[in-house]
N, C-alpha and C positions, 0 to 999 in steps of 0.2 A: 509444363507452364511455370516458372516461377513469379513470385511477386516482388516487385522492387519496393524496399522500403523506402516512405520518406523521411525516416527518422537515421539520422549518421551516428553510429555508435563508435566509441561510447561517449555517453550523453549523459546530461543530469534530467533526471525524469520524474515529475511529481506525480504521486499516486495519492488519491484521495479517498479514506476509507470510511464509512458511516455506518453507525449502528447504535442501539438503545446505549444509554449510559447507565453501566453497570460494572460491577468488581470483575475486573480481570479482563476487560476489554481491550484496553491499552497494550497491557502485557502480552495477550495473546495475539493480537497484531503485531507486537516488535518481533515476538518470537517466529513468526511465518515472514515475515520482511527480511531477518537475520539469515535464515536458512539460505535463502535465495541470493541476498546483497550482504555477505559478512561484512563489508566496508562500511554498512550505514551505521550514520551516527546519531545515536539517540538525543543526543542535544539539540540537533537539528527537527528534531519532530514539531509539528505545529498541532494544536489542539484547540479545538473549539467546541463549545457546547451551545445547545439551542436554547432561545431564551427562558423556555419552560424547565430547562433541565433534563428533558426527557430523552434528548439524542445528543451524541456527541460525533464531532469528524475530526480525523485524524490525515495530515498530510504529512507522507514520508516521501522526502526527494531522495532518490538512489541515484548511483551512478551507474546506469544500463550499459551493459556491454554487449547484448543482443536480441533480438525478437523472441529467441526462446527462454530468456532469462524473464522477459516481460511477461511472457504468456504462462509461464509456470506461477510466478507472484500473483496473476491476476487468477488463475485457477486455484490456487491454493487459499487464498482469502475468498473468493466466492463460495468456495464450498464451506467455510467455516460457519458454525449456526448462529455466531454472535453479528457475523456481517450483513448489513442490510442492503449497501450500495455500493458500488464501485464508480470512482470517475479514473 
């Protein structure tokens, strides 16, 4: 049984990554994203910090080419100790 995807590839796909605001968080996330989406442009990264400055969210909009690519990115980000939540 195969699952049919509701997403038509290739497409622009936003990934929101949240974690504690700490040194190296942004760089670590970018390294992971670029392993799986080498064409990601750093200039398109959206960064938001919580009101208290404790947390930050990064939105990386990648050009997704397959479900396998998205699964790999989510799995790599989820296993990173600095990442608290993914959307």
